[in-house]
BALO-495830 format. One record per residue: residue number from 1; x, y, z of N, C-alpha, C, O in turn; residue in three letters. Coordinates in nm, 3 decimals, always signed. Each point is the difference from the previous one (the first is absolute). Layout:
! BALO-495830
<NUM,<X,Y,Z>,<X,Y,Z>,<X,Y,Z>,<X,Y,Z>,ALA>
...
***
This chain:
! BALO-495830
<1,<-7.596,+3.652,+0.896>,<+0.136,+0.079,+0.005>,<+0.048,-0.081,+0.092>,<-0.066,-0.056,+0.087>,MET>
<2,<+0.228,+0.047,-0.114>,<+0.121,-0.092,+0.062>,<+0.053,+0.131,+0.093>,<+0.001,+0.118,-0.036>,THR>
<3,<+0.033,-0.160,+0.141>,<+0.044,+0.088,+0.107>,<+0.166,-0.048,+0.032>,<+0.030,-0.109,+0.048>,LYS>
<4,<+0.060,+0.208,-0.083>,<+0.145,-0.039,+0.031>,<+0.011,+0.006,+0.151>,<-0.038,+0.093,+0.070>,ASN>
<5,<+0.093,-0.204,-0.030>,<+0.050,-0.010,+0.156>,<+0.138,+0.006,+0.007>,<+0.058,-0.087,-0.064>,ILE>
<6,<+0.019,+0.180,+0.134>,<+0.154,-0.036,+0.022>,<+0.008,-0.050,+0.161>,<-0.095,+0.013,+0.077>,ASN>
<7,<+0.197,-0.059,-0.047>,<+0.022,-0.078,+0.133>,<+0.111,+0.050,+0.018>,<+0.059,+0.002,-0.108>,THR>
<8,<+0.013,+0.048,+0.205>,<+0.166,+0.011,+0.020>,<+0.029,-0.062,+0.142>,<-0.053,+0.054,+0.097>,ILE>
<9,<+0.127,-0.153,-0.081>,<+0.026,-0.064,+0.084>,<+0.147,-0.012,+0.037>,<+0.066,-0.035,-0.098>,LYS>
<10,<+0.017,+0.056,+0.222>,<+0.070,+0.011,+0.029>,<+0.051,-0.108,+0.098>,<-0.043,+0.011,+0.115>,ILE>
<11,<+0.153,-0.147,-0.150>,<+0.018,-0.109,+0.068>,<+0.132,-0.006,+0.042>,<+0.100,+0.022,-0.069>,GLN>
<12,<-0.109,-0.060,+0.216>,<+0.139,-0.002,+0.066>,<+0.001,-0.164,+0.074>,<-0.086,-0.068,+0.057>,SER>
<13,<+0.226,+0.051,-0.092>,<+0.133,+0.023,-0.021>,<-0.008,-0.102,-0.119>,<-0.070,-0.101,-0.002>,PRO>
<14,<+0.156,+0.147,-0.101>,<+0.072,+0.125,-0.012>,<-0.119,+0.074,-0.071>,<-0.100,-0.058,-0.041>,PRO>
<15,<+0.123,+0.202,+0.030>,<-0.103,+0.102,-0.029>,<-0.001,-0.024,-0.178>,<+0.088,+0.033,-0.080>,PRO>
<16,<-0.200,-0.090,+0.056>,<-0.048,+0.031,-0.127>,<-0.120,+0.066,-0.012>,<-0.079,+0.004,+0.094>,TYR>
<17,<+0.053,+0.062,-0.227>,<-0.110,+0.069,-0.019>,<-0.089,-0.090,-0.121>,<+0.040,-0.012,-0.116>,LEU>
<18,<-0.169,-0.049,+0.170>,<-0.059,-0.044,-0.077>,<-0.150,+0.104,-0.043>,<-0.085,+0.045,+0.076>,SER>
<19,<+0.095,-0.034,-0.195>,<-0.122,+0.087,-0.080>,<-0.102,-0.111,-0.040>,<+0.047,-0.090,-0.069>,ILE>
<20,<-0.156,+0.084,+0.096>,<-0.105,-0.069,-0.068>,<-0.095,+0.064,-0.078>,<-0.060,+0.094,+0.053>,ILE>
<21,<+0.033,-0.124,-0.171>,<-0.076,+0.098,-0.086>,<-0.135,-0.108,-0.031>,<+0.024,-0.112,-0.046>,HIS>
<22,<-0.133,+0.144,+0.069>,<-0.136,-0.077,-0.028>,<-0.038,+0.096,-0.131>,<+0.042,+0.114,-0.020>,LYS>
<23,<-0.108,-0.172,-0.043>,<-0.084,+0.056,-0.094>,<-0.137,+0.002,+0.004>,<-0.074,+0.083,-0.052>,ASN>
<24,<+0.037,-0.205,+0.132>,<-0.144,+0.016,+0.054>,<-0.017,-0.024,+0.151>,<+0.092,-0.059,+0.057>,SER>
<25,<-0.187,+0.092,+0.004>,<+0.020,-0.047,+0.134>,<-0.058,-0.151,+0.045>,<-0.023,-0.052,+0.109>,PRO>
<26,<+0.013,+0.019,-0.219>,<-0.028,-0.175,+0.013>,<+0.124,-0.057,+0.043>,<+0.106,+0.047,-0.042>,ASN>
<27,<-0.109,-0.161,+0.134>,<+0.111,-0.018,+0.075>,<+0.092,-0.056,-0.092>,<+0.104,+0.065,+0.016>,LYS>
<28,<-0.087,-0.143,-0.095>,<+0.049,-0.069,-0.107>,<+0.034,+0.049,-0.118>,<+0.088,-0.049,-0.070>,ASP>
<29,<-0.154,+0.146,+0.042>,<+0.033,+0.062,-0.135>,<+0.080,+0.089,-0.011>,<+0.022,+0.086,+0.085>,ALA>
<30,<+0.053,-0.102,-0.238>,<+0.120,+0.093,-0.035>,<+0.103,+0.067,+0.097>,<+0.029,+0.119,-0.007>,ASN>
<31,<+0.018,-0.197,+0.086>,<+0.095,+0.030,+0.116>,<+0.175,-0.005,-0.043>,<+0.055,-0.091,-0.062>,THR>
<32,<+0.003,+0.201,+0.109>,<+0.110,-0.005,-0.072>,<+0.086,+0.038,+0.142>,<-0.054,+0.077,+0.080>,THR>
<33,<+0.160,-0.120,-0.056>,<+0.092,+0.011,+0.146>,<+0.122,+0.035,-0.060>,<+0.029,-0.061,-0.103>,ILE>
<34,<+0.055,+0.154,+0.149>,<+0.138,+0.071,-0.027>,<+0.046,+0.005,+0.141>,<-0.066,+0.039,+0.097>,THR>
<35,<+0.205,-0.091,-0.099>,<+0.041,-0.007,+0.131>,<+0.170,+0.065,-0.038>,<+0.053,-0.048,-0.100>,SER>
<36,<+0.012,+0.137,+0.167>,<+0.132,+0.046,-0.019>,<+0.035,+0.035,+0.165>,<-0.083,+0.016,+0.090>,LYS>
<37,<+0.224,-0.009,-0.079>,<+0.046,+0.073,+0.118>,<-0.043,+0.118,+0.044>,<+0.021,+0.094,-0.077>,HIS>
<38,<-0.086,-0.068,+0.199>,<-0.023,+0.141,+0.015>,<+0.142,+0.045,+0.082>,<+0.075,-0.065,+0.073>,ALA>
<39,<-0.070,+0.211,-0.120>,<+0.107,+0.074,+0.048>,<+0.003,-0.002,+0.140>,<-0.114,+0.028,+0.037>,PRO>
<40,<+0.198,-0.050,+0.075>,<+0.012,+0.006,+0.112>,<+0.076,+0.134,+0.064>,<+0.107,+0.052,-0.030>,THR>
<41,<-0.206,-0.018,+0.129>,<+0.006,+0.160,+0.066>,<+0.027,-0.059,+0.119>,<-0.076,-0.086,+0.044>,VAL>
<42,<+0.211,+0.134,+0.037>,<-0.011,-0.013,+0.164>,<-0.002,+0.150,+0.028>,<+0.075,+0.085,-0.047>,LEU>
<43,<-0.168,-0.071,+0.128>,<-0.010,+0.120,+0.057>,<+0.036,-0.010,+0.162>,<-0.037,-0.093,+0.070>,THR>
<44,<+0.114,+0.203,-0.024>,<+0.059,+0.005,+0.115>,<-0.034,+0.108,+0.080>,<+0.045,+0.113,-0.018>,ILE>
<45,<-0.132,-0.147,+0.116>,<-0.090,+0.156,+0.053>,<-0.043,-0.045,+0.130>,<+0.030,-0.111,+0.045>,ALA>
<46,<-0.106,+0.203,+0.022>,<-0.100,-0.006,+0.112>,<-0.128,-0.048,-0.031>,<-0.052,+0.012,-0.111>,GLY>
<47,<-0.002,-0.070,+0.213>,<-0.147,-0.103,-0.024>,<-0.083,+0.132,+0.071>,<+0.028,+0.039,+0.114>,SER>
<48,<-0.129,+0.022,-0.194>,<-0.082,+0.088,+0.029>,<-0.174,-0.091,+0.015>,<-0.069,-0.037,-0.095>,ASP>
<49,<+0.036,+0.021,+0.247>,<-0.105,-0.083,+0.046>,<-0.125,+0.072,-0.049>,<-0.102,-0.062,+0.031>,SER>
<50,<+0.077,+0.183,-0.103>,<-0.099,+0.039,-0.090>,<-0.016,-0.054,-0.127>,<-0.109,-0.018,-0.053>,SER>
<51,<+0.229,-0.010,+0.000>,<-0.018,-0.062,-0.121>,<-0.021,+0.110,-0.113>,<-0.059,-0.017,-0.107>,GLY>
<52,<+0.123,+0.140,+0.156>,<-0.005,+0.119,-0.133>,<+0.157,+0.026,-0.030>,<+0.029,+0.063,-0.102>,GLY>
<53,<+0.042,-0.095,+0.161>,<+0.148,+0.031,-0.015>,<+0.093,-0.139,+0.010>,<-0.049,-0.113,-0.009>,ALA>
<54,<+0.160,+0.135,+0.024>,<+0.108,-0.096,+0.047>,<-0.009,-0.124,-0.112>,<-0.037,+0.009,-0.117>,GLY>
<55,<+0.084,-0.132,+0.189>,<-0.002,-0.130,-0.077>,<-0.131,-0.007,-0.036>,<-0.028,-0.044,-0.111>,ILE>
<56,<-0.050,+0.078,+0.180>,<-0.174,-0.054,-0.073>,<-0.048,+0.068,-0.092>,<-0.105,-0.045,-0.046>,GLU>
<57,<+0.165,+0.191,-0.024>,<-0.019,+0.045,-0.101>,<+0.081,-0.059,-0.114>,<-0.048,-0.056,-0.099>,ALA>
<58,<+0.169,+0.073,+0.123>,<+0.102,-0.044,-0.087>,<-0.054,-0.155,-0.049>,<+0.011,-0.043,-0.115>,ASP>
<59,<-0.050,-0.005,+0.189>,<-0.051,-0.171,-0.068>,<-0.129,+0.052,-0.086>,<+0.017,+0.007,-0.121>,LEU>
<60,<-0.098,+0.016,+0.154>,<-0.120,+0.066,-0.073>,<+0.035,+0.063,-0.145>,<-0.071,-0.008,-0.100>,LYS>
<61,<+0.168,+0.058,+0.110>,<+0.072,+0.084,-0.138>,<+0.070,-0.092,-0.056>,<-0.007,-0.001,-0.123>,THR>
<62,<+0.069,-0.072,+0.169>,<+0.096,-0.116,-0.091>,<-0.121,-0.093,-0.031>,<-0.013,-0.021,-0.120>,ILE>
<63,<-0.052,-0.022,+0.177>,<-0.114,-0.097,-0.072>,<-0.065,+0.085,-0.086>,<+0.020,-0.045,-0.113>,THR>
<64,<-0.072,+0.120,+0.109>,<-0.064,+0.113,-0.088>,<+0.065,-0.023,-0.136>,<-0.064,-0.038,-0.098>,CYS>
<65,<+0.199,+0.065,+0.100>,<+0.104,+0.019,-0.128>,<+0.067,-0.148,-0.026>,<+0.113,-0.017,-0.046>,ASN>
<66,<-0.209,-0.093,+0.087>,<+0.038,-0.141,-0.026>,<+0.136,-0.017,+0.006>,<+0.072,+0.008,-0.100>,LYS>
<67,<-0.035,-0.029,+0.200>,<+0.113,-0.030,+0.069>,<-0.017,-0.068,+0.138>,<-0.100,+0.009,+0.071>,CYS>
<68,<+0.203,-0.070,-0.047>,<+0.002,-0.084,+0.140>,<+0.074,+0.075,+0.089>,<+0.112,+0.042,-0.029>,TYR>
<69,<-0.180,-0.018,+0.163>,<+0.049,+0.067,+0.099>,<+0.063,-0.086,+0.141>,<-0.067,-0.065,+0.081>,GLY>
<70,<+0.175,+0.082,-0.081>,<+0.052,-0.058,+0.139>,<+0.063,+0.151,+0.107>,<-0.001,+0.119,-0.032>,CYS>
<71,<+0.038,-0.166,+0.128>,<-0.017,+0.106,+0.116>,<+0.135,-0.019,+0.094>,<+0.062,-0.105,+0.016>,THR>
<72,<-0.035,+0.213,+0.032>,<+0.094,+0.017,+0.144>,<-0.041,+0.097,+0.088>,<+0.059,+0.107,-0.010>,CYS>
<73,<-0.137,-0.115,+0.085>,<-0.077,+0.058,+0.086>,<+0.128,+0.089,+0.134>,<+0.066,-0.062,+0.083>,ILE>
<74,<-0.064,+0.189,-0.099>,<+0.100,+0.073,+0.074>,<-0.051,+0.045,+0.140>,<+0.075,+0.011,+0.097>,THR>
<75,<-0.231,+0.020,-0.093>,<-0.050,+0.056,+0.090>,<-0.162,-0.020,+0.003>,<-0.070,+0.023,-0.098>,THR>
<76,<+0.012,-0.076,+0.243>,<-0.135,-0.015,+0.015>,<-0.054,+0.126,+0.042>,<+0.055,+0.061,+0.092>,LEU>
<77,<-0.162,-0.012,-0.152>,<-0.031,+0.122,+0.057>,<-0.177,-0.021,+0.046>,<-0.065,-0.090,-0.052>,THR>
<78,<+0.014,+0.171,+0.137>,<-0.128,+0.026,+0.069>,<-0.056,+0.110,-0.081>,<+0.026,+0.116,+0.032>,ALA>
<79,<-0.097,-0.140,-0.127>,<-0.037,+0.130,-0.058>,<-0.141,+0.015,-0.092>,<-0.061,-0.093,-0.054>,GLN>
<80,<+0.042,+0.176,+0.053>,<-0.146,+0.031,-0.082>,<+0.016,+0.131,-0.117>,<+0.107,+0.063,+0.000>,ASN>
<81,<-0.187,-0.036,-0.071>,<+0.007,+0.110,-0.092>,<+0.041,+0.139,+0.052>,<+0.070,+0.073,-0.070>,PRO>
<82,<-0.113,-0.034,+0.192>,<+0.041,+0.097,+0.082>,<+0.120,+0.030,+0.085>,<+0.026,+0.109,+0.053>,HIS>
<83,<+0.046,-0.225,-0.046>,<+0.168,-0.017,+0.042>,<+0.040,-0.109,+0.047>,<-0.080,-0.093,+0.012>,GLY>
<84,<+0.218,+0.078,+0.027>,<+0.060,-0.094,+0.058>,<-0.034,-0.022,+0.169>,<-0.006,+0.105,+0.066>,VAL>
<85,<-0.008,-0.187,-0.019>,<-0.057,+0.002,+0.158>,<+0.111,-0.076,+0.046>,<+0.045,+0.051,+0.102>,ILE>
<86,<+0.028,-0.168,-0.143>,<+0.142,-0.046,+0.060>,<+0.057,-0.072,-0.096>,<-0.068,-0.016,-0.101>,ASP>
<87,<+0.176,-0.031,+0.105>,<+0.078,-0.076,-0.104>,<+0.127,-0.077,+0.073>,<+0.067,+0.039,+0.096>,HIS>
<88,<-0.057,-0.142,-0.160>,<+0.137,-0.100,+0.065>,<+0.087,-0.030,-0.120>,<-0.033,-0.057,-0.103>,LEU>
<89,<+0.154,+0.109,+0.136>,<+0.078,-0.044,-0.109>,<+0.063,-0.148,+0.029>,<+0.034,-0.044,+0.110>,ALA>
<90,<-0.028,-0.015,-0.227>,<+0.008,-0.149,-0.018>,<+0.165,-0.024,+0.023>,<+0.081,+0.056,-0.074>,ILE>
<91,<-0.042,-0.140,+0.177>,<+0.158,-0.039,-0.004>,<+0.066,+0.009,-0.123>,<-0.046,-0.066,-0.093>,PRO>
<92,<+0.157,+0.144,+0.072>,<+0.105,-0.036,-0.106>,<+0.029,-0.130,-0.043>,<+0.020,-0.019,-0.120>,GLN>
<93,<-0.012,-0.090,+0.217>,<+0.039,-0.136,-0.020>,<-0.106,-0.034,-0.110>,<+0.044,-0.032,-0.110>,LYS>
<94,<-0.181,+0.036,+0.128>,<-0.107,-0.049,-0.057>,<-0.014,+0.053,-0.120>,<-0.025,-0.074,-0.095>,ILE>
<95,<+0.035,+0.196,+0.079>,<-0.020,+0.097,-0.133>,<+0.127,-0.078,-0.078>,<-0.039,-0.073,-0.091>,VAL>
<96,<+0.171,+0.076,+0.108>,<+0.087,-0.084,-0.050>,<-0.032,-0.112,-0.018>,<+0.047,-0.044,-0.105>,ALA>
<97,<-0.108,-0.027,+0.162>,<+0.007,-0.161,-0.040>,<-0.143,-0.035,-0.100>,<-0.026,-0.101,-0.065>,ASN>
<98,<-0.056,+0.233,+0.086>,<-0.122,-0.009,-0.080>,<+0.062,+0.012,-0.169>,<-0.013,-0.077,-0.095>,CYS>
<99,<+0.068,+0.181,+0.106>,<+0.108,+0.044,-0.121>,<+0.063,-0.119,-0.087>,<+0.004,-0.030,-0.120>,LEU>
<100,<+0.046,-0.026,+0.248>,<+0.119,-0.129,-0.082>,<-0.096,-0.082,-0.032>,<+0.023,-0.050,-0.111>,LYS>
<101,<-0.137,+0.008,+0.166>,<-0.089,-0.112,-0.036>,<-0.060,+0.028,-0.156>,<-0.006,-0.077,-0.095>,ALA>
<102,<-0.033,+0.210,+0.106>,<-0.083,+0.030,-0.140>,<+0.091,+0.013,-0.128>,<-0.042,-0.018,-0.115>,ASN>
<103,<+0.168,+0.049,+0.146>,<+0.103,-0.009,-0.117>,<+0.058,-0.128,+0.007>,<+0.069,-0.027,-0.098>,PHE>
<104,<-0.078,-0.070,+0.194>,<+0.072,-0.137,-0.025>,<-0.125,-0.070,-0.109>,<+0.042,-0.054,-0.102>,LYS>
<105,<-0.163,+0.055,+0.123>,<-0.084,-0.088,-0.082>,<-0.084,+0.070,-0.093>,<-0.087,-0.072,-0.051>,ASP>
<106,<+0.087,+0.194,+0.013>,<-0.083,+0.062,-0.070>,<+0.048,+0.093,-0.124>,<+0.075,+0.088,+0.042>,LEU>
<107,<-0.091,-0.082,-0.156>,<+0.070,+0.074,-0.077>,<-0.082,+0.145,+0.007>,<-0.112,+0.022,-0.047>,GLN>
<108,<+0.199,+0.072,+0.118>,<-0.040,+0.114,+0.029>,<+0.050,+0.109,-0.129>,<+0.118,+0.020,-0.027>,ILE>
<109,<-0.222,+0.039,-0.039>,<+0.013,+0.077,-0.124>,<+0.011,+0.130,+0.048>,<+0.066,+0.075,-0.072>,ASP>
<110,<-0.114,-0.026,+0.178>,<-0.016,+0.132,+0.035>,<-0.019,+0.019,+0.151>,<-0.060,-0.090,+0.057>,CYS>
<111,<+0.103,+0.199,+0.019>,<+0.026,+0.034,+0.140>,<-0.030,+0.141,+0.016>,<+0.062,+0.097,-0.043>,VAL>
<112,<-0.183,-0.105,+0.122>,<-0.068,+0.124,+0.036>,<-0.006,+0.040,+0.158>,<-0.056,-0.069,+0.085>,LYS>
<113,<+0.122,+0.190,-0.060>,<+0.019,+0.030,+0.117>,<-0.127,+0.077,+0.091>,<-0.083,+0.072,-0.057>,THR>
<114,<+0.080,-0.089,+0.162>,<-0.090,+0.098,+0.093>,<+0.042,+0.056,+0.105>,<+0.106,+0.062,+0.005>,GLY>
<115,<-0.191,-0.077,+0.096>,<+0.080,+0.054,+0.117>,<+0.067,-0.098,+0.074>,<-0.045,-0.106,+0.043>,MET>
<116,<+0.165,+0.156,-0.032>,<+0.135,-0.067,+0.049>,<+0.048,+0.081,+0.149>,<-0.009,+0.121,+0.023>,LEU>
<117,<+0.057,-0.218,+0.059>,<+0.031,+0.047,+0.108>,<+0.158,+0.006,+0.024>,<+0.085,-0.065,-0.060>,THR>
<118,<-0.063,+0.169,+0.172>,<+0.181,+0.018,+0.006>,<+0.065,-0.089,-0.011>,<+0.110,+0.006,-0.055>,PHE>
<119,<-0.174,-0.144,+0.118>,<+0.105,-0.114,+0.010>,<-0.030,-0.060,-0.146>,<+0.104,-0.034,-0.057>,GLU>
<120,<-0.194,+0.018,+0.001>,<+0.000,-0.050,-0.140>,<+0.069,+0.072,-0.099>,<+0.057,-0.069,-0.085>,ASP>
<121,<-0.048,+0.199,+0.073>,<+0.086,+0.077,-0.068>,<+0.184,-0.010,+0.007>,<+0.090,+0.001,-0.084>,ARG>
<122,<-0.098,-0.010,+0.233>,<+0.159,-0.029,+0.051>,<+0.044,-0.130,-0.019>,<+0.107,-0.015,-0.060>,LYS>
<123,<-0.174,-0.093,+0.102>,<+0.049,-0.128,+0.020>,<-0.024,-0.095,-0.141>,<+0.099,-0.058,-0.043>,SER>
<124,<-0.236,+0.043,-0.033>,<-0.056,-0.076,-0.089>,<+0.072,+0.066,-0.144>,<+0.005,+0.118,-0.035>,THR>
<125,<+0.048,-0.243,-0.035>,<+0.073,+0.083,-0.114>,<-0.031,-0.121,-0.112>,<+0.030,-0.119,+0.012>,ARG>
<126,<-0.096,+0.181,-0.122>,<+0.004,-0.090,-0.126>,<+0.137,+0.005,-0.059>,<+0.053,+0.099,-0.052>,LEU>
<127,<-0.012,-0.195,+0.062>,<+0.161,-0.015,-0.083>,<+0.023,-0.035,-0.123>,<-0.110,-0.053,-0.020>,ASN>
<128,<+0.165,+0.041,-0.079>,<-0.009,-0.012,-0.136>,<-0.035,-0.146,-0.028>,<-0.060,-0.032,-0.102>,SER>
<129,<+0.106,-0.070,+0.209>,<-0.018,-0.136,-0.027>,<-0.171,-0.002,+0.012>,<-0.052,-0.095,-0.060>,SER>
<130,<-0.038,+0.185,+0.128>,<-0.122,-0.041,+0.021>,<-0.098,+0.114,-0.063>,<-0.112,+0.010,+0.049>,HIS>
<131,<+0.152,+0.076,-0.158>,<-0.048,+0.074,-0.070>,<+0.003,-0.049,-0.134>,<+0.110,-0.012,-0.055>,THR>
<132,<-0.224,-0.021,-0.010>,<+0.006,-0.056,-0.098>,<-0.046,+0.103,-0.150>,<-0.103,+0.005,-0.067>,PRO>
<133,<+0.225,+0.061,+0.060>,<-0.028,+0.109,-0.090>,<-0.021,-0.040,-0.135>,<-0.099,+0.042,-0.061>,LEU>
<134,<+0.199,-0.133,-0.001>,<-0.031,-0.058,-0.107>,<-0.127,-0.062,-0.027>,<-0.025,-0.040,-0.114>,SER>
<135,<-0.052,+0.029,+0.202>,<-0.156,-0.072,-0.037>,<-0.085,+0.120,+0.009>,<-0.120,-0.020,-0.023>,ARG>
<136,<+0.152,+0.130,+0.049>,<-0.096,+0.136,+0.001>,<-0.071,-0.007,-0.124>,<+0.056,-0.059,-0.092>,MET>
<137,<-0.179,+0.113,+0.072>,<-0.044,+0.031,-0.110>,<+0.068,+0.127,-0.059>,<+0.062,+0.079,+0.070>,PRO>
<138,<-0.082,-0.065,-0.230>,<+0.074,+0.127,-0.039>,<-0.100,+0.084,-0.036>,<-0.109,-0.036,-0.045>,SER>
<139,<+0.149,+0.162,+0.066>,<-0.149,+0.079,-0.020>,<-0.021,+0.053,-0.154>,<-0.075,+0.095,-0.023>,SER>
<140,<+0.132,-0.149,-0.060>,<-0.028,-0.034,-0.142>,<-0.155,-0.052,-0.035>,<-0.030,-0.030,-0.116>,ALA>
***
């Protein structure tokens, strides 16, 4: 009995999704490789040191949906599943430069926001020259 084995690999940069189909566990037998551009999702959010929320959870979800995730961290937290112990807002200049760097070299298909500080909301704007709405996937 042959066993079908599928492997999904996201390569960076540029983000391409490679799906490797093996019809046999034998190393060289019947292997098909399909590559395509992976949709790129930028998540702008806080970092959760316990890994259960924030950027860490976003990246897990993005990867499970066969997309490439890039980040802009707005806040660092010291937390566990029971609560936040401490936090530190990332300086607005760093947040703005992180956004500029991501939009300059990556084809961002979608932006997801999470925890934004007051300074982020007040000072950092994604203007029309940075927002690639024409490249957004349709809902159809």
